[in-house]
C-alpha positions as CSV (number, residue, x, y, z in Angstrom):
1,M,4.9,17.7,29.8
2,T,1.6,17.4,31.6
3,E,-0.2,19.7,34.0
4,R,-0.7,16.9,36.6
5,A,2.2,15.8,38.9
6,P,4.1,13.0,37.2
7,V,4.2,9.5,38.7
8,L,7.0,8.7,36.3
9,S,9.4,11.3,34.8
10,V,11.8,10.1,32.1
11,R,14.6,12.4,31.0
12,G,17.2,11.6,28.4
13,L,16.8,7.8,28.8
14,S,19.2,6.0,26.4
15,V,20.2,2.3,26.2
16,R,23.2,1.0,24.3
17,F,24.1,-2.6,23.8
18,S,27.8,-3.5,23.4
19,M,28.1,-6.3,20.8
20,P,31.0,-8.5,19.7
21,G,33.6,-6.8,17.5
22,G,33.0,-3.5,19.2
23,R,29.7,-2.8,17.6
24,R,27.1,-0.8,19.6
25,V,23.4,-0.9,19.1
26,A,21.4,2.2,20.0
27,A,18.2,0.6,21.2
28,V,16.8,3.7,22.9
29,S,18.0,7.3,22.4
30,D,17.3,10.3,24.5
31,A,13.7,9.5,25.5
32,H,11.8,12.3,27.3
33,F,8.3,11.9,28.7
34,D,6.1,12.0,31.8
35,V,3.3,9.8,32.9
36,A,1.0,11.8,35.2
37,A,-1.2,10.6,38.0
38,G,-4.5,9.3,36.7
39,E,-3.1,9.1,33.1
40,C,-2.5,6.4,30.6
41,L,0.3,7.0,28.1
42,A,0.4,4.5,25.2
43,L,3.9,4.0,23.7
44,I,3.4,2.7,20.1
45,G,5.6,1.8,17.2
46,E,6.6,-1.1,14.9
47,S,8.2,-4.2,16.4
48,G,11.9,-3.7,17.1
49,C,11.8,0.0,17.6
50,G,12.9,-0.1,21.3
51,K,9.6,-0.1,23.2
52,S,10.3,-3.2,25.2
53,V,13.9,-2.3,25.8
54,L,12.7,0.9,27.4
55,A,10.3,-1.1,29.6
56,S,13.2,-3.4,30.6
57,A,15.3,-0.4,31.6
58,L,12.6,0.9,33.9
59,L,12.4,-2.5,35.7
60,G,16.2,-3.2,35.9
61,L,15.8,-6.2,33.5
62,L,18.4,-5.3,30.9
63,P,21.2,-7.8,30.1
64,G,24.8,-7.3,31.3
65,N,25.9,-5.8,27.9
66,A,23.5,-2.9,28.2
67,R,24.5,0.6,29.3
68,T,22.0,3.2,30.3
69,A,22.1,7.0,30.5
70,G,19.6,9.7,31.7
71,A,17.1,9.5,34.5
72,A,13.7,7.8,35.2
73,L,12.2,9.2,38.4
74,L,9.5,7.3,40.2
75,G,8.8,9.7,43.0
76,D,12.3,10.3,44.5
77,L,13.7,7.0,43.2
78,D,15.8,7.1,40.0
79,L,15.1,3.7,38.4
80,L,18.1,3.9,36.2
81,A,20.4,4.2,39.3
82,A,18.7,1.6,41.4
83,D,20.5,-1.7,42.3
84,E,19.0,-5.2,42.0
85,R,18.2,-5.3,45.8
86,T,16.1,-2.2,45.4
87,F,14.3,-3.5,42.4
88,A,13.6,-6.9,44.0
89,R,12.4,-5.6,47.4
90,T,10.9,-2.2,46.6
91,V,10.2,-1.7,42.9
92,R,8.9,-4.8,41.2
93,G,5.3,-5.5,42.1
94,R,5.1,-2.8,44.8
95,L,6.0,0.4,42.9
96,V,5.8,-0.9,39.4
97,G,3.4,-3.7,38.3
98,L,4.4,-5.5,35.1
99,V,2.1,-7.1,32.6
100,P,4.8,-8.9,30.6
101,Q,5.0,-9.3,26.8
102,S,5.7,-13.1,27.1
103,P,3.6,-14.3,30.1
104,A,4.6,-17.9,29.8
105,A,8.2,-16.9,30.5
106,H,7.1,-15.2,33.7
107,L,5.0,-18.0,35.1
108,T,6.6,-20.9,37.1
109,P,5.9,-24.0,35.0
110,V,5.8,-26.5,37.9
111,R,3.3,-24.6,40.0
112,T,-0.4,-23.9,39.5
113,I,-1.7,-20.5,38.8
114,R,-3.6,-20.5,42.1
115,S,-0.4,-21.1,44.1
116,Q,1.5,-18.4,42.2
117,L,-1.4,-15.9,42.6
118,E,-1.8,-16.7,46.3
119,E,1.9,-16.2,46.8
120,T,1.8,-12.9,45.0
121,V,-1.2,-11.8,47.2
122,A,0.6,-12.8,50.4
123,E,3.8,-11.0,49.4
124,L,2.3,-7.8,48.2
125,T,-0.8,-7.3,50.4
126,G,-0.1,-9.1,53.6
127,V,-3.2,-11.3,53.5
128,R,-2.7,-14.4,55.6
129,G,-4.7,-17.6,56.2
130,R,-5.6,-20.3,53.8
131,A,-9.2,-19.3,53.3
132,A,-8.4,-15.6,53.0
133,L,-5.7,-16.2,50.5
134,R,-8.0,-18.4,48.4
135,R,-10.7,-15.7,48.3
136,A,-8.2,-13.0,47.5
137,A,-6.6,-15.0,44.7
138,E,-10.0,-15.8,43.1
139,A,-11.0,-12.1,43.3
140,A,-7.7,-11.1,41.6
141,A,-8.4,-13.7,38.9
142,E,-11.9,-12.4,38.3
143,R,-10.5,-8.9,38.1
144,A,-8.4,-9.9,35.0
145,A,-11.2,-12.1,33.5
146,F,-9.2,-15.2,34.3
147,P,-11.7,-18.1,34.9
148,V,-11.6,-19.3,38.5
149,D,-12.1,-23.0,37.4
150,H,-8.7,-22.8,35.7
151,L,-6.7,-21.6,38.7
152,D,-5.6,-25.1,39.5
153,H,-4.1,-25.5,36.1
154,H,-0.4,-25.3,35.3
155,P,0.9,-22.7,32.8
156,H,1.5,-25.3,30.1
157,E,-2.2,-26.2,30.3
158,L,-3.3,-22.7,29.4
159,S,-3.8,-21.0,26.0
160,G,-1.8,-17.9,25.2
161,G,-4.7,-15.7,26.1
162,L,-5.3,-17.4,29.4
163,A,-1.6,-17.1,30.3
164,Q,-1.8,-13.4,29.5
165,R,-4.8,-12.9,31.8
166,A,-3.0,-14.8,34.6
167,A,0.0,-12.5,34.3
168,T,-2.4,-9.5,34.3
169,A,-4.0,-10.7,37.4
170,M,-0.7,-10.9,39.2
171,A,0.4,-7.5,38.0
172,L,-2.8,-5.9,39.4
173,V,-2.5,-7.4,42.9
174,G,-0.1,-4.9,44.4
175,D,-2.1,-1.8,43.2
176,A,1.3,-0.3,42.2
177,P,1.6,3.4,41.5
178,L,2.9,2.6,38.0
179,L,1.5,-0.2,35.9
180,L,3.7,-1.1,33.0
181,A,1.8,-3.1,30.5
182,D,4.0,-4.5,27.7
183,E,1.8,-5.7,24.9
184,P,-1.0,-6.7,27.4
185,T,-3.4,-7.8,24.7
186,T,-1.2,-10.5,23.0
187,G,-3.2,-13.6,22.2
188,L,-6.6,-12.1,23.2
189,D,-9.7,-11.9,21.0
190,R,-11.3,-8.5,20.5
191,D,-13.8,-8.8,23.4
192,L,-11.1,-9.8,25.8
193,V,-8.8,-7.1,24.5
194,D,-11.5,-4.5,25.4
195,R,-12.1,-6.1,28.8
196,T,-8.4,-6.3,29.7
197,V,-7.6,-2.7,28.7
198,D,-10.7,-1.5,30.5
199,E,-9.5,-3.2,33.7
200,L,-6.1,-1.6,33.3
201,R,-7.8,1.8,32.8
202,R,-9.8,1.2,36.0
203,H,-6.5,0.7,37.9
204,V,-5.6,4.2,36.9
205,D,-9.0,5.8,37.5
206,N,-9.5,4.2,41.0
207,Q,-7.1,6.5,42.9
208,A,-6.8,5.4,46.5
209,G,-6.3,8.3,48.9
210,D,-2.9,10.0,48.2
211,R,-1.7,6.9,46.3
212,S,-1.6,8.2,42.7
213,R,-1.6,5.6,39.9
214,A,-0.6,5.8,36.3
215,L,-0.3,3.4,33.3
216,L,2.4,3.1,30.7
217,M,1.0,0.8,28.0
218,I,3.4,-0.5,25.3
219,T,1.4,-1.7,22.4
220,H,1.1,-2.2,18.6
221,D,-2.7,-2.4,19.0
222,L,-3.8,1.0,18.0
223,A,-7.5,0.2,18.7
224,A,-6.6,-0.6,22.3
225,A,-4.6,2.6,22.6
226,E,-7.4,4.7,21.2
227,R,-9.8,3.0,23.7
228,I,-8.0,3.9,26.9
229,A,-5.0,6.2,26.4
230,D,-4.9,9.9,27.4
231,R,-1.7,10.5,25.4
232,I,0.3,8.8,22.7
233,A,4.0,8.5,22.4
234,V,5.3,7.3,19.1
235,M,8.7,5.5,18.9
236,Y,10.7,5.0,15.7
237,A,14.2,3.5,15.5
238,G,14.8,4.0,19.2
239,R,13.6,7.6,19.4
240,I,10.3,9.1,20.5
241,V,9.3,11.1,17.5
242,E,5.9,12.4,18.7
243,L,3.9,13.0,21.8
244,A,0.2,13.9,21.4
245,D,-3.1,13.9,23.1
246,A,-4.9,10.8,22.1
247,A,-8.1,12.6,21.0
248,D,-6.0,14.8,18.7
249,F,-3.9,11.9,17.5
250,F,-6.8,9.7,16.5
251,G,-9.1,12.5,15.5
252,A,-8.7,15.6,13.3
253,P,-6.3,16.7,12.0
254,G,-4.4,13.6,13.2
255,P,-0.7,13.0,14.0
256,R,1.9,15.5,13.0
257,H,4.9,13.2,12.3
258,P,4.7,11.4,8.9
259,Y,5.6,8.1,10.5
260,S,2.7,8.5,13.0
261,R,0.3,9.3,10.2
262,G,1.6,6.3,8.2
263,L,0.8,4.0,11.2
264,L,-2.8,5.2,11.2
265,D,-3.1,5.1,7.4
266,A,-2.0,1.4,7.5
267,L,-5.1,0.4,9.6
268,P,-7.8,-1.7,7.7
269,D,-10.5,0.7,8.8
270,R,-8.6,3.7,7.4
271,A,-6.6,4.0,4.2
272,F,-5.1,0.4,4.6
273,T,-1.9,1.7,3.0
274,P,1.4,0.3,4.3
275,I,4.4,2.4,5.0
276,P,6.9,1.8,2.2
277,G,10.3,0.3,3.0
278,L,11.7,-1.0,6.3
279,P,13.0,0.6,9.5
280,P,16.8,1.0,9.7
281,E,18.9,-1.4,11.8
282,L,19.4,0.0,15.3
283,G,23.1,-0.8,15.0
284,A,23.4,1.2,11.8
285,L,21.3,4.3,12.2
286,P,21.6,7.1,9.7
287,D,23.1,10.4,10.8
288,G,20.0,12.4,10.1
289,C,16.3,11.6,10.4
290,A,15.9,7.8,10.6
291,F,12.6,7.9,8.8
292,A,13.7,10.0,5.9
293,A,14.3,7.1,3.5
294,R,10.7,6.1,3.8
295,C,9.1,9.6,3.9
296,D,7.5,11.4,1.0
297,R,8.1,14.7,2.7
298,A,11.9,14.3,3.1
299,T,14.2,17.1,1.8
300,D,17.9,17.8,2.2
301,A,17.2,19.3,5.6
302,C,16.5,15.7,6.8
303,A,20.2,14.9,6.6
304,A,20.4,16.5,10.1
305,P,18.7,14.9,13.1
306,P,15.4,16.7,13.9
307,P,15.0,17.8,17.6
308,L,11.8,17.1,19.5
309,T,10.2,20.5,19.1
310,A,6.6,21.2,20.0
311,A,6.3,17.5,20.8
312,V,7.3,16.3,17.3
313,A,10.7,15.4,16.0
314,C,10.4,16.2,12.3
315,H,11.7,18.9,9.9
316,H,8.5,18.8,7.9
317,P,5.6,17.9,10.3
318,H,2.0,18.0,9.4
319,A,0.1,21.0,10.7
320,A,-1.0,21.2,14.3
321,L,-4.6,21.6,15.3
322,T,-4.3,25.4,15.8
323,E,-2.5,25.8,12.5
324,A,-5.2,23.8,10.7
325,A,-7.8,26.0,12.3
326,D,-6.1,29.2,11.3
327,R,-6.1,28.1,7.7
328,A,-9.8,27.1,7.7
């Protein structure tokens, strides 16, 4: 899907939750994408569409009632087939750094941020000695715009934005090949959003020798995605419905899938027009196109599920850039 070698290659990733009464929830269905070395892929979509479930699957953090299918290759390691020992000792922090969606839940409440950051530095970098650990922890904090004079605070003493920056600092310590940022700008003002995503971008751009790095950013913040992403993946009702270069997606002629175009049109600096209706329940998806009930381009053909063809899953997509140029 890209010309560069992938750091992460996802093929047919599906997640199903078994619920009481025999009900099954299709949280993620048949996801296909790559994240290449030196690339930021932004996964966007409305809340509840399956973005964070996909992230949890990549980190082995799904609950016991989840079942996965497909493959997610990080080098030679299939993340969907890895056991908890592999995740704990090899993957989390070392191969995949996580900026969590809910940082307060990932910070130990009875320990200061300094002690947690120093422990992370010692575990992932091998730095030893009290003074060296102190310097390294402060450098990591500054990298994520976390104020050094707050390092001796406990998590409950931090604002949501400061907790987010503390979690980001910890995620960056290991310089992992894949950085997975799940809503990394939650609770931040616009200036800090820009600073945070710029630091995530630097993680990707500062390739170290043969250690290639990539960023998968899950976000509803389209301005942040436009600022740093190379490509955009749009998820709707558990499926990736469009993959596009960021410049084409945010520029002319824009997204090809009607849902993707609706997301942009809903922005205040664009048409400010909301998408009508609501997404379907993941436990009761329609047989055909899940977006058809909200789409002004829908026809009888939409009763059949659209395949992901030419990087868009739609029976009636908007014109591609080359098609638009041909008509001009």
